[in-house]
C-alpha positions, 0 to 999 in steps of 0.5 A, a space after each residue: 626160363 622158357 615154359 616147359 610142359 610136363 604131364 608127369 603128375 607124380 613129380 615134385 615140379 609138376 605145376 598148374 596147367 601141366 607145366 614144370 616149375 623147376 628152376 633148371 631142367 636137365 635133359 638126357 638122351 632118351 635112347 634105350 637099346 634099339 628103341 626110343 622112349 617118348 614122354 607119355 609112354 608109361 603104359 598110358 599113365 602119367 605116373 613115374 617113380 624114377 627119372 628113368 621112367 621119364 625123358 627128364 633127368 630133373 624128375 623128383 618123386 613127390 613125397 
């Protein structure tokens, strides 16, 4: 798999060197109404609780 970078530290698949360790990545359109959401626009934090708070459908909250 291609190397996928990720800075969402609250994700189960967040790995060393800010890389995604998931075996499969699912990406969806990130168009929300009249504005686009970009990765890293969560109020300056790298935490998320749901995949809708990221641009990645693969997100799974660390337990």
